[in-house]
Biotite code that builds the C-alpha atoms (Angstrom):
import biotite.structure as struc

atoms = struc.array([
    struc.Atom([0.438, -1.453, 7.070], chain_id="A", res_id=1, res_name="GLY", atom_name="CA", element="C"),
    struc.Atom([1.247, -3.919, 4.298], chain_id="A", res_id=2, res_name="PHE", atom_name="CA", element="C"),
    struc.Atom([3.931, -5.454, 6.480], chain_id="A", res_id=3, res_name="VAL", atom_name="CA", element="C"),
    struc.Atom([1.309, -6.225, 9.107], chain_id="A", res_id=4, res_name="MET", atom_name="CA", element="C"),
    struc.Atom([-0.794, -8.257, 6.648], chain_id="A", res_id=5, res_name="CYS", atom_name="CA", element="C"),
    struc.Atom([1.299, -11.328, 7.534], chain_id="A", res_id=6, res_name="LYS", atom_name="CA", element="C"),
    struc.Atom([1.678, -12.292, 3.885], chain_id="A", res_id=7, res_name="VAL", atom_name="CA", element="C"),
    struc.Atom([5.424, -12.824, 3.702], chain_id="A", res_id=8, res_name="TRP", atom_name="CA", element="C"),
    struc.Atom([5.803, -15.160, 0.760], chain_id="A", res_id=9, res_name="THR", atom_name="CA", element="C"),
    struc.Atom([5.660, -14.616, -2.973], chain_id="A", res_id=10, res_name="GLY", atom_name="CA", element="C"),
    struc.Atom([3.786, -11.486, -3.981], chain_id="A", res_id=11, res_name="TYR", atom_name="CA", element="C"),
    struc.Atom([3.481, -10.282, -0.392], chain_id="A", res_id=12, res_name="GLY", atom_name="CA", element="C"),
    struc.Atom([7.239, -10.065, 0.099], chain_id="A", res_id=13, res_name="ARG", atom_name="CA", element="C"),
    struc.Atom([8.011, -8.014, -2.985], chain_id="A", res_id=14, res_name="TRP", atom_name="CA", element="C"),
    struc.Atom([4.883, -5.898, -2.502], chain_id="A", res_id=15, res_name="ALA", atom_name="CA", element="C"),
    struc.Atom([5.978, -4.900, 1.018], chain_id="A", res_id=16, res_name="ALA", atom_name="CA", element="C"),
    struc.Atom([9.423, -3.975, -0.343], chain_id="A", res_id=17, res_name="LEU", atom_name="CA", element="C"),
    struc.Atom([7.849, -2.018, -3.192], chain_id="A", res_id=18, res_name="LEU", atom_name="CA", element="C"),
    struc.Atom([5.597, -0.170, -0.721], chain_id="A", res_id=19, res_name="ALA", atom_name="CA", element="C"),
    struc.Atom([8.634, 0.765, 1.356], chain_id="A", res_id=20, res_name="LEU", atom_name="CA", element="C"),
    struc.Atom([10.427, 2.098, -1.731], chain_id="A", res_id=21, res_name="ILE", atom_name="CA", element="C"),
    struc.Atom([7.278, 3.998, -2.702], chain_id="A", res_id=22, res_name="GLY", atom_name="CA", element="C"),
    struc.Atom([6.993, 5.648, 0.709], chain_id="A", res_id=23, res_name="VAL", atom_name="CA", element="C"),
    struc.Atom([10.654, 6.690, 0.619], chain_id="A", res_id=24, res_name="PHE", atom_name="CA", element="C"),
    struc.Atom([10.217, 8.050, -2.919], chain_id="A", res_id=25, res_name="THR", atom_name="CA", element="C"),
    struc.Atom([7.186, 10.098, -1.877], chain_id="A", res_id=26, res_name="ILE", atom_name="CA", element="C"),
    struc.Atom([8.985, 11.385, 1.216], chain_id="A", res_id=27, res_name="THR", atom_name="CA", element="C"),
    struc.Atom([12.094, 12.386, -0.707], chain_id="A", res_id=28, res_name="ALA", atom_name="CA", element="C"),
    struc.Atom([10.058, 14.035, -3.476], chain_id="A", res_id=29, res_name="GLY", atom_name="CA", element="C"),
    struc.Atom([7.940, 15.982, -1.006], chain_id="A", res_id=30, res_name="THR", atom_name="CA", element="C"),
    struc.Atom([10.986, 17.167, 0.916], chain_id="A", res_id=31, res_name="ALA", atom_name="CA", element="C"),
    struc.Atom([12.719, 18.214, -2.289], chain_id="A", res_id=32, res_name="ALA", atom_name="CA", element="C"),
    struc.Atom([9.669, 19.982, -3.702], chain_id="A", res_id=33, res_name="GLU", atom_name="CA", element="C"),
    struc.Atom([8.794, 22.025, -0.634], chain_id="A", res_id=34, res_name="PHE", atom_name="CA", element="C"),
    struc.Atom([12.147, 22.501, 1.118], chain_id="A", res_id=35, res_name="TRP", atom_name="CA", element="C"),
    struc.Atom([14.796, 22.544, -1.576], chain_id="A", res_id=36, res_name="LEU", atom_name="CA", element="C"),
    struc.Atom([12.937, 23.894, -4.597], chain_id="A", res_id=37, res_name="TYR", atom_name="CA", element="C"),
    struc.Atom([10.120, 25.951, -3.065], chain_id="A", res_id=38, res_name="SER", atom_name="CA", element="C"),
    struc.Atom([11.423, 29.118, -4.722], chain_id="A", res_id=39, res_name="ASP", atom_name="CA", element="C"),
    struc.Atom([11.027, 27.657, -8.237], chain_id="A", res_id=40, res_name="LEU", atom_name="CA", element="C"),
    struc.Atom([7.758, 28.213, -10.140], chain_id="A", res_id=41, res_name="PRO", atom_name="CA", element="C"),
    struc.Atom([5.181, 25.503, -10.801], chain_id="A", res_id=42, res_name="TYR", atom_name="CA", element="C"),
    struc.Atom([4.611, 24.372, -14.366], chain_id="A", res_id=43, res_name="GLY", atom_name="CA", element="C"),
    struc.Atom([8.123, 25.089, -15.594], chain_id="A", res_id=44, res_name="ALA", atom_name="CA", element="C"),
    struc.Atom([10.773, 22.589, -16.610], chain_id="A", res_id=45, res_name="GLU", atom_name="CA", element="C"),
    struc.Atom([12.801, 22.665, -13.403], chain_id="A", res_id=46, res_name="ASN", atom_name="CA", element="C"),
    struc.Atom([13.807, 20.561, -10.407], chain_id="A", res_id=47, res_name="MET", atom_name="CA", element="C"),
    struc.Atom([10.496, 21.231, -8.652], chain_id="A", res_id=48, res_name="ARG", atom_name="CA", element="C"),
    struc.Atom([8.728, 19.339, -11.425], chain_id="A", res_id=49, res_name="GLN", atom_name="CA", element="C"),
    struc.Atom([11.202, 16.471, -11.085], chain_id="A", res_id=50, res_name="VAL", atom_name="CA", element="C"),
    struc.Atom([10.489, 16.332, -7.344], chain_id="A", res_id=51, res_name="ALA", atom_name="CA", element="C"),
    struc.Atom([6.726, 16.296, -7.986], chain_id="A", res_id=52, res_name="PHE", atom_name="CA", element="C"),
    struc.Atom([7.194, 13.545, -10.552], chain_id="A", res_id=53, res_name="THR", atom_name="CA", element="C"),
    struc.Atom([8.981, 11.432, -7.936], chain_id="A", res_id=54, res_name="SER", atom_name="CA", element="C"),
    struc.Atom([5.973, 11.887, -5.627], chain_id="A", res_id=55, res_name="VAL", atom_name="CA", element="C"),
    struc.Atom([3.679, 10.668, -8.405], chain_id="A", res_id=56, res_name="SER", atom_name="CA", element="C"),
    struc.Atom([6.010, 7.746, -9.149], chain_id="A", res_id=57, res_name="PHE", atom_name="CA", element="C"),
    struc.Atom([5.994, 6.781, -5.453], chain_id="A", res_id=58, res_name="GLY", atom_name="CA", element="C"),
    struc.Atom([2.187, 6.808, -5.519], chain_id="A", res_id=59, res_name="GLY", atom_name="CA", element="C"),
    struc.Atom([2.240, 4.501, -8.520], chain_id="A", res_id=60, res_name="LEU", atom_name="CA", element="C"),
    struc.Atom([4.600, 2.163, -6.652], chain_id="A", res_id=61, res_name="LEU", atom_name="CA", element="C"),
    struc.Atom([2.134, 2.087, -3.747], chain_id="A", res_id=62, res_name="LEU", atom_name="CA", element="C"),
    struc.Atom([-0.685, 1.189, -6.148], chain_id="A", res_id=63, res_name="ASP", atom_name="CA", element="C"),
    struc.Atom([1.366, -1.633, -7.628], chain_id="A", res_id=64, res_name="ILE", atom_name="CA", element="C"),
    struc.Atom([2.285, -2.878, -4.150], chain_id="A", res_id=65, res_name="SER", atom_name="CA", element="C"),
    struc.Atom([-1.409, -2.835, -3.185], chain_id="A", res_id=66, res_name="ALA", atom_name="CA", element="C"),
    struc.Atom([-2.063, -5.115, -6.149], chain_id="A", res_id=67, res_name="ILE", atom_name="CA", element="C"),
    struc.Atom([0.747, -7.411, -4.964], chain_id="A", res_id=68, res_name="GLY", atom_name="CA", element="C"),
    struc.Atom([-0.572, -7.569, -1.398], chain_id="A", res_id=69, res_name="VAL", atom_name="CA", element="C"),
    struc.Atom([-4.122, -8.043, -2.640], chain_id="A", res_id=70, res_name="GLY", atom_name="CA", element="C"),
    struc.Atom([-2.963, -10.931, -4.832], chain_id="A", res_id=71, res_name="SER", atom_name="CA", element="C"),
    struc.Atom([-1.038, -12.482, -1.940], chain_id="A", res_id=72, res_name="ALA", atom_name="CA", element="C"),
    struc.Atom([-4.041, -12.196, 0.373], chain_id="A", res_id=73, res_name="ILE", atom_name="CA", element="C"),
    struc.Atom([-6.283, -13.708, -2.307], chain_id="A", res_id=74, res_name="TRP", atom_name="CA", element="C"),
    struc.Atom([-3.940, -16.655, -2.839], chain_id="A", res_id=75, res_name="ARG", atom_name="CA", element="C"),
    struc.Atom([-3.057, -17.332, 0.799], chain_id="A", res_id=76, res_name="SER", atom_name="CA", element="C"),
    struc.Atom([-6.510, -16.716, 2.280], chain_id="A", res_id=77, res_name="ARG", atom_name="CA", element="C"),
    struc.Atom([-4.924, -15.350, 5.448], chain_id="A", res_id=78, res_name="VAL", atom_name="CA", element="C"),
    struc.Atom([-7.465, -12.510, 5.411], chain_id="A", res_id=79, res_name="TRP", atom_name="CA", element="C"),
    struc.Atom([-10.961, -12.595, 3.932], chain_id="A", res_id=80, res_name="PRO", atom_name="CA", element="C"),
    struc.Atom([-11.101, -12.423, 0.155], chain_id="A", res_id=81, res_name="ARG", atom_name="CA", element="C"),
    struc.Atom([-13.102, -9.187, 0.195], chain_id="A", res_id=82, res_name="TRP", atom_name="CA", element="C"),
    struc.Atom([-10.081, -7.475, 1.768], chain_id="A", res_id=83, res_name="SER", atom_name="CA", element="C"),
    struc.Atom([-7.992, -8.562, -1.224], chain_id="A", res_id=84, res_name="ALA", atom_name="CA", element="C"),
    struc.Atom([-10.576, -7.116, -3.604], chain_id="A", res_id=85, res_name="ILE", atom_name="CA", element="C"),
    struc.Atom([-10.402, -3.749, -1.817], chain_id="A", res_id=86, res_name="VAL", atom_name="CA", element="C"),
    struc.Atom([-6.638, -3.603, -2.411], chain_id="A", res_id=87, res_name="LEU", atom_name="CA", element="C"),
    struc.Atom([-6.902, -4.852, -6.000], chain_id="A", res_id=88, res_name="LEU", atom_name="CA", element="C"),
    struc.Atom([-9.181, -1.902, -6.814], chain_id="A", res_id=89, res_name="LEU", atom_name="CA", element="C"),
    struc.Atom([-6.534, 0.700, -5.900], chain_id="A", res_id=90, res_name="ALA", atom_name="CA", element="C"),
    struc.Atom([-4.928, 1.148, -9.323], chain_id="A", res_id=91, res_name="LEU", atom_name="CA", element="C"),
    struc.Atom([-8.159, 1.245, -11.370], chain_id="A", res_id=92, res_name="PRO", atom_name="CA", element="C"),
    struc.Atom([-9.695, 3.763, -8.952], chain_id="A", res_id=93, res_name="ILE", atom_name="CA", element="C"),
    struc.Atom([-6.553, 5.906, -9.078], chain_id="A", res_id=94, res_name="ASP", atom_name="CA", element="C"),
    struc.Atom([-6.553, 5.899, -12.875], chain_id="A", res_id=95, res_name="ILE", atom_name="CA", element="C"),
    struc.Atom([-10.208, 6.992, -12.935], chain_id="A", res_id=96, res_name="ILE", atom_name="CA", element="C"),
    struc.Atom([-9.570, 9.648, -10.252], chain_id="A", res_id=97, res_name="ALA", atom_name="CA", element="C"),
    struc.Atom([-6.548, 10.941, -12.158], chain_id="A", res_id=98, res_name="PHE", atom_name="CA", element="C"),
    struc.Atom([-8.494, 11.264, -15.408], chain_id="A", res_id=99, res_name="ILE", atom_name="CA", element="C"),
    struc.Atom([-11.720, 12.680, -13.968], chain_id="A", res_id=100, res_name="LEU", atom_name="CA", element="C"),
    struc.Atom([-10.532, 14.609, -10.903], chain_id="A", res_id=101, res_name="LEU", atom_name="CA", element="C"),
    struc.Atom([-6.872, 15.271, -11.721], chain_id="A", res_id=102, res_name="ASN", atom_name="CA", element="C"),
    struc.Atom([-6.070, 13.706, -8.353], chain_id="A", res_id=103, res_name="SER", atom_name="CA", element="C"),
    struc.Atom([-2.863, 11.660, -8.467], chain_id="A", res_id=104, res_name="PRO", atom_name="CA", element="C"),
    struc.Atom([-2.634, 8.426, -6.517], chain_id="A", res_id=105, res_name="PHE", atom_name="CA", element="C"),
    struc.Atom([-4.833, 8.858, -3.457], chain_id="A", res_id=106, res_name="THR", atom_name="CA", element="C"),
    struc.Atom([-6.905, 5.670, -3.714], chain_id="A", res_id=107, res_name="ALA", atom_name="CA", element="C"),
    struc.Atom([-4.326, 3.539, -1.879], chain_id="A", res_id=108, res_name="VAL", atom_name="CA", element="C"),
    struc.Atom([-4.544, 5.762, 1.171], chain_id="A", res_id=109, res_name="THR", atom_name="CA", element="C"),
    struc.Atom([-8.336, 5.888, 1.169], chain_id="A", res_id=110, res_name="VAL", atom_name="CA", element="C"),
    struc.Atom([-8.770, 2.163, 0.479], chain_id="A", res_id=111, res_name="LEU", atom_name="CA", element="C"),
    struc.Atom([-6.228, 1.002, 3.050], chain_id="A", res_id=112, res_name="THR", atom_name="CA", element="C"),
    struc.Atom([-7.778, 3.247, 5.701], chain_id="A", res_id=113, res_name="LEU", atom_name="CA", element="C"),
    struc.Atom([-11.204, 1.862, 4.784], chain_id="A", res_id=114, res_name="LEU", atom_name="CA", element="C"),
    struc.Atom([-9.888, -1.688, 4.839], chain_id="A", res_id=115, res_name="LEU", atom_name="CA", element="C"),
    struc.Atom([-8.191, -1.162, 8.196], chain_id="A", res_id=116, res_name="GLY", atom_name="CA", element="C"),
    struc.Atom([-11.368, 0.302, 9.655], chain_id="A", res_id=117, res_name="GLY", atom_name="CA", element="C"),
    struc.Atom([-13.469, -2.583, 8.392], chain_id="A", res_id=118, res_name="LEU", atom_name="CA", element="C"),
    struc.Atom([-11.024, -5.190, 9.684], chain_id="A", res_id=119, res_name="LEU", atom_name="CA", element="C"),
    struc.Atom([-10.815, -3.505, 13.092], chain_id="A", res_id=120, res_name="VAL", atom_name="CA", element="C"),
    struc.Atom([-14.603, -3.206, 13.316], chain_id="A", res_id=121, res_name="ALA", atom_name="CA", element="C"),
    struc.Atom([-15.069, -6.894, 12.568], chain_id="A", res_id=122, res_name="LYS", atom_name="CA", element="C"),
    struc.Atom([-11.743, -8.718, 12.937], chain_id="A", res_id=123, res_name="PRO", atom_name="CA", element="C"),
    struc.Atom([-11.481, -11.836, 10.812], chain_id="A", res_id=124, res_name="PRO", atom_name="CA", element="C"),
    struc.Atom([-10.401, -15.170, 12.159], chain_id="A", res_id=125, res_name="LYS", atom_name="CA", element="C"),
    struc.Atom([-6.845, -15.475, 10.884], chain_id="A", res_id=126, res_name="LEU", atom_name="CA", element="C"),
    struc.Atom([-5.972, -18.700, 9.171], chain_id="A", res_id=127, res_name="LYS", atom_name="CA", element="C"),
    struc.Atom([-2.236, -19.107, 9.464], chain_id="A", res_id=128, res_name="THR", atom_name="CA", element="C"),
    struc.Atom([-0.213, -22.204, 10.073], chain_id="A", res_id=129, res_name="ALA", atom_name="CA", element="C"),
    struc.Atom([2.118, -20.207, 12.305], chain_id="A", res_id=130, res_name="PHE", atom_name="CA", element="C"),
    struc.Atom([-0.670, -19.248, 14.691], chain_id="A", res_id=131, res_name="LEU", atom_name="CA", element="C"),
    struc.Atom([-1.979, -22.810, 14.773], chain_id="A", res_id=132, res_name="ASP", atom_name="CA", element="C"),
    struc.Atom([1.483, -24.184, 15.615], chain_id="A", res_id=133, res_name="GLN", atom_name="CA", element="C"),
    struc.Atom([2.004, -21.519, 18.273], chain_id="A", res_id=134, res_name="HIS", atom_name="CA", element="C"),
    struc.Atom([-1.350, -22.250, 19.916], chain_id="A", res_id=135, res_name="LEU", atom_name="CA", element="C"),
    struc.Atom([-0.624, -26.006, 19.894], chain_id="A", res_id=136, res_name="GLN", atom_name="CA", element="C"),
    struc.Atom([2.786, -25.494, 21.498], chain_id="A", res_id=137, res_name="SER", atom_name="CA", element="C"),
    struc.Atom([1.291, -23.221, 24.180], chain_id="A", res_id=138, res_name="VAL", atom_name="CA", element="C"),
    struc.Atom([-1.418, -25.809, 24.893], chain_id="A", res_id=139, res_name="ALA", atom_name="CA", element="C"),
    struc.Atom([1.178, -28.567, 25.219], chain_id="A", res_id=140, res_name="GLN", atom_name="CA", element="C"),
    struc.Atom([3.414, -26.497, 27.497], chain_id="A", res_id=141, res_name="ASP", atom_name="CA", element="C"),
    struc.Atom([0.536, -25.393, 29.739], chain_id="A", res_id=142, res_name="GLY", atom_name="CA", element="C"),
])
């Protein structure tokens, strides 16, 4: 989803890469925890705990990438600024949820789904130089 934000420079580029690494880390940790180490007990110092820690680390990477994409959207104004604020709230909400609800790193998922729903319900007018150039070239060719 972050790749589709069309924010490919600066913070947006490294945030998309960080999100990809985070997704792979979560996937590998989940596979290890439930397929490779499912016979090991919870709460003990073992490889299952290491796998769960990698899932938590991947969630943290997704939160950090949400901050990067939110910053890139804020600076580039490709999307409305309120959409950047939604993404910038991911890490603080996750910290509060972790402390109060013992729920690790779920805010990115909830906030990006909310943001996607809001943007689909009322699509913003994109402000990109690429689109403007493309529309001008199509008008000249036609």
